[in-house]
C-alpha positions in Angstrom: -14.4 -7.2 -6.1 -11.4 -8.9 -5.2 -8.4 -7.2 -3.8 -4.6 -7.0 -3.6 -2.7 -8.1 -0.7 0.6 -6.4 0.2 2.9 -8.6 2.3 5.5 -6.2 3.8 7.3 -8.7 6.2 9.2 -11.8 5.9 7.8 -15.2 6.6 6.4 -18.4 5.1 3.4 -19.0 3.0 2.0 -22.5 3.7 -1.1 -24.5 2.8 -3.3 -26.4 5.3 -6.4 -28.4 3.7 -7.9 -25.7 1.5 -6.6 -22.7 3.3 -3.5 -20.7 2.8 -1.5 -19.3 5.8 1.2 -16.6 6.0 3.4 -17.3 9.1 5.5 -14.3 10.2 9.2 -14.6 11.6 7.8 -14.6 15.1 5.8 -17.8 14.1 2.4 -15.9 14.3 0.0 -17.5 11.7 -2.9 -15.8 10.1 -5.2 -17.1 7.3 -5.3 -15.5 3.7 -8.8 -15.2 2.3 -7.5 -16.7 -1.0 -11.0 -16.7 -2.6 -11.1 -12.8 -2.2 -7.6 -12.2 -3.4 -6.6 -11.1 -6.7 -2.9 -10.4 -6.7 -0.4 -10.9 -3.7 2.7 -8.6 -3.5 5.7 -10.0 -1.6 8.2 -7.3 -0.5 9.8 -9.3 2.2 11.7 -12.7 1.9 9.2 -15.2 1.8 9.5 -19.1 1.7 6.6 -21.2 0.0 6.4 -24.4 -1.7 4.5 -26.0 -4.7 1.5 -26.9 -2.5 1.0 -23.2 -1.8 1.6 -22.4 -5.6 -1.1 -25.0 -6.4 -4.0 -23.3 -4.4 -2.9 -20.0 -5.7 -3.3 -21.4 -9.2 -6.6 -23.1 -8.5 -8.1 -19.7 -7.5 -6.3 -17.7 -10.4 -4.3 -15.6 -8.0 -0.9 -14.0 -9.3 1.8 -12.7 -7.0 4.5 -10.3 -7.6 7.9 -10.4 -6.1 10.1 -7.4 -5.2 13.7 -7.2 -4.4 15.6 -6.0 -1.3 15.5 -2.4 -2.8 11.7 -2.6 -3.2 11.7 -2.8 -7.1 9.7 -5.3 -9.1 11.8 -8.6 -9.5 9.3 -11.3 -11.1 5.9 -12.9 -10.9 4.1 -15.9 -10.7 1.3 -16.2 -13.2 -1.0 -19.1 -13.0 -1.8 -21.0 -16.3 -3.5 -18.7 -18.7 -7.4 -19.4 -19.1 -8.2 -16.5 -21.4 -6.3 -17.5 -24.9 -7.2 -16.7 -28.4 -5.0 -17.5 -31.3 -7.0 -15.0 -33.5 -6.5 -12.2 -31.1 -2.7 -13.1 -30.8 -2.3 -13.2 -34.6 -4.1 -9.8 -34.6 -1.9 -8.4 -32.0 1.3 -9.6 -34.0 -0.1 -7.7 -37.3 -0.1 -4.6 -35.5 3.4 -5.0 -34.7 4.7 -5.9 -38.3 2.5 -3.1 -40.0 4.3 0.0 -39.3 1.6 2.2 -39.8 -0.8 0.2 -37.4 2.0 0.0 -35.1 2.7 3.9 -35.1 -1.0 4.5 -34.5 -1.0 2.7 -31.1 2.3 3.9 -30.1 1.2 7.5 -30.8 -2.0 6.8 -28.8 0.1 5.9 -25.5 2.4 8.9 -26.1 -0.5 11.4 -26.6 -2.3 9.9 -23.5 0.7 10.3 -21.4 1.4 13.8 -22.5 -2.1 14.9 -21.7 -2.0 13.4 -18.2 1.2 15.2 -17.6 -0.2 18.6 -18.8 -3.2 17.8 -16.5 -0.8 17.2 -13.5 0.8 20.8 -14.1 -2.6 22.6 -14.5 -3.8 21.2 -11.1 -0.9 22.5 -9.3 0.0 26.0 -10.9 -1.0 28.5 -13.6 2.6 29.9 -13.7 3.7 27.4 -16.3 1.9 28.4 -19.5 5.3 28.3 -21.8 5.9 24.8 -20.7 2.3 23.8 -21.6 2.5 25.8 -24.9 5.6 23.8 -25.8 4.2 20.6 -24.7 1.0 21.3 -26.8 3.5 22.0 -29.8 5.3 18.6 -29.4 1.8 16.9 -29.1 0.8 18.3 -32.4 4.1 17.1 -34.0 3.0 13.4 -33.1 0.9 13.2 -36.1 3.7 13.6 -38.3 6.4 11.3 -37.1 7.3 8.4 -39.1 9.3 6.2 -36.9 9.2 4.6 -33.3 12.4 6.6 -32.4 11.1 9.9 -33.4 8.0 9.2 -31.3 10.1 8.4 -28.4 12.1 11.5 -28.9 8.9 13.5 -28.6 7.9 11.8 -25.5 11.4 12.4 -23.9 11.3 16.0 -24.6 8.0 16.3 -23.2 8.9 14.4 -20.2 11.9 16.7 -19.5 9.5 19.7 -19.7 7.3 17.9 -17.3 10.2 17.3 -14.8 11.2 21.1 -15.2 7.9 21.9 -13.7 8.4 19.8 -10.3 10.1 22.4 -8.3 6.8 24.4 -8.8 4.4 21.5 -8.0 6.5 20.0 -5.1 6.4 21.8 -1.8 8.5 21.2 1.3 12.3 20.9 1.8 12.7 18.0 -1.0 14.7 19.4 -4.0 14.3 18.2 -7.3 17.4 18.4 -10.0 17.0 15.9 -12.6 15.4 12.3 -13.0 17.9 9.4 -12.1 16.8 6.0 -12.6 19.6 3.4 -12.0 20.0 4.2 -9.2 17.8 6.8 -7.9 20.0 9.3 -6.3 17.5 11.4 -4.3 14.1 10.9 -2.4 11.8 12.2 -5.3 13.8 9.9 -7.9 13.3 6.8 -5.2 9.5 7.7 -5.1 9.2 7.8 -8.9 11.0 4.6 -9.4 9.2 2.9 -6.5 5.8 3.9 -7.8 6.6 2.9 -11.5 7.6 -0.5 -10.4 4.1 -1.0 -8.4 2.2 0.6 -11.6 4.2 -2.1 -13.8 2.8 -5.1 -11.7 -0.3 -3.7 -11.6 -0.7 -3.4 -15.4 0.5 -6.9 -15.6 -2.1 -8.1 -13.3 -4.9 -6.6 -15.3 -3.5 -7.6 -18.7 -3.3 -11.1 -17.5 -6.9 -11.3 -17.2 -7.6 -10.6 -21.0 -6.4 -12.4 -24.1 -3.5 -9.9 -24.7 0.0 -11.3 -24.8 2.1 -8.9 -22.5 5.3 -9.4 -24.5 4.1 -7.9 -27.7 4.2 -4.2 -27.7 4.2 -1.1 -29.9 5.9 1.8 -28.5 8.5 -0.2 -26.5 10.3 -2.7 -28.5 9.1 -6.3 -27.9 11.4 -8.0 -25.6 12.3 -11.4 -24.1 13.1 -10.1 -20.9 10.1 -7.9 -19.8 6.4 -7.7 -20.4 6.9 -4.7 -22.8 3.2 -4.1 -23.4 2.9 -3.2 -19.8 5.5 -0.6 -20.3 3.3 0.8 -23.3 0.1 1.0 -21.2 2.1 2.6 -18.2 2.9 5.6 -20.3 -0.8 6.4 -19.8 -1.2 5.6 -16.2 2.2 6.6 -14.6 1.2 10.4 -14.7 -2.4 9.6 -14.0 -1.9 7.5 -11.1 1.7 7.3 -9.7 2.8 11.1 -10.0 -0.4 12.5 -8.2 0.4 10.0 -5.3 3.7 11.6 -5.0 2.7 15.2 -5.1 0.2 14.4 -2.5 2.6 12.5 -0.1 5.3 15.1 -0.3 3.1 18.2 -0.2 0.9 16.9 2.7 4.0 15.8 4.5 3.1 12.2 4.8 6.6 11.2 3.1 9.5 13.2 4.6 13.3 12.9 4.8 13.1 10.6 7.7 11.4 7.9 5.3 14.4 7.4 3.1 17.9 5.8 3.6 21.0 5.8 1.4 22.7 2.4 0.7 25.7 1.9 -1.5 24.9 5.3 -3.2 21.2 4.5 -3.8 18.4 6.4 -2.4 15.6 4.2 -1.0 12.4 4.4 1.0 12.6 2.7 4.3 10.1 0.2 5.6 7.9 2.7 7.0 8.2 4.9 3.7 7.1 1.8 1.5 4.2 1.1 3.8 2.9 4.5 3.3 3.5 4.5 -0.5 1.8 1.1 -0.9 -1.2 2.3 1.1 -1.6 5.2 -1.0 -1.2 3.3 -4.1 -3.9 0.9 -3.1 -6.2 3.5 -2.0 -5.8 5.4 -5.5 -6.3 2.0 -7.6 -9.7 1.9 -5.4 -10.6 5.5 -6.4 -13.9 5.4 -8.6 -14.8 7.7 -11.4 -18.1 7.9 -13.6 -17.2 6.0 -16.8 -18.8 8.0 -19.9 -19.5 4.8 -22.0 -20.5 2.4 -19.3 -22.4 5.0 -17.5 -21.3 3.7 -14.0 -18.7 4.0 -11.7 -15.3 2.2 -12.1 -12.2 2.1 -10.3 -8.9 3.2 -11.6 -7.7 -0.4 -11.4 -10.5 -1.5 -13.8 -9.7 1.5 -16.2 -6.4 -0.2 -16.8 -8.2 -3.4 -17.7 -10.6 -1.5 -19.8 -7.9 -0.2 -21.8 -6.6 -3.6 -22.5 -10.2 -4.6 -23.6 -10.0 -1.3 -26.2 -6.9 -2.7 -27.5 -8.3 -5.9 -28.3 -11.4 -4.4 -29.9 -9.1 -2.1 -32.1 -6.9 -5.1 -33.2 -9.6 -7.4 -34.3 -11.4 -4.5 -36.0 -14.5 -3.9 -33.8 -13.7 -0.5 -32.7 -10.7 2.0 -33.3 -8.5 2.5 -30.2 -8.7 5.8 -28.3 -6.7 6.1 -25.3 -7.9 7.0 -22.0 -7.7 10.7 -20.9 -8.8 11.9 -17.8 -11.5 14.8 -18.6 -12.3 15.9 -15.0 
């Protein structure tokens, strides 16, 4: 299976014959096994030309860029090879028909709540009242009539989930509240950084299907973002990103020394980013026994399977049931 490549340092990407090379700031050059790479993530300032882009396009390699603060900034996506006008029409139908849209949006929220509850149960047995309230909110999903009502329930459950963080997290890092723009403390910095990586990972997998990443259901379709990736991330953020954060903090692999404050923004420093990216990549490589396929699949492939299930649902082959970890 092809792998992700994470480029943390600055340098230059250049092509020589049919090989791609990365030259760092010291002038050291190393080849990139382009035929073995699925996606490249650039965290440092990297220069390249159209010749380098051409070979990446030939090998169907995406790359994602992250800004100075480590957050997702944009992507290079080769010409899409998997196209289906029929699937696109069906995908749009499920936006214009509110009952169809609500069904899919409800599925995303339900799966996200399931994984939030799963994280709480894994770390403590003290928060039964929070779990009970979340169960009541989840039951109410069946009766919502609008997307804003659905988003409201999701927001209430997420607030309850964040209230459980002080119990689930150990060590010296304290949790007060969720702050996104900008993150004001280390835990918020980890959440924002992890969510950014999750967004780009989902985009990479959606690209391999016939789905249009700008046509979404829970989040409003937008001209400035791949909003379907935001929908699918509701499932996988609490399943993939949050357990990484709990593990890194509770095992003291991430500490206060791995953060810095710049202009009132709390950020991971270079060492902290490297540690998080390594943990993120390892989790995406983690496998589990898939109930329907009867074989082991990686968490990364589970994301693509979610996209395939959405396609089957939209074209009328099989009703969509969101991924919910059962172990």
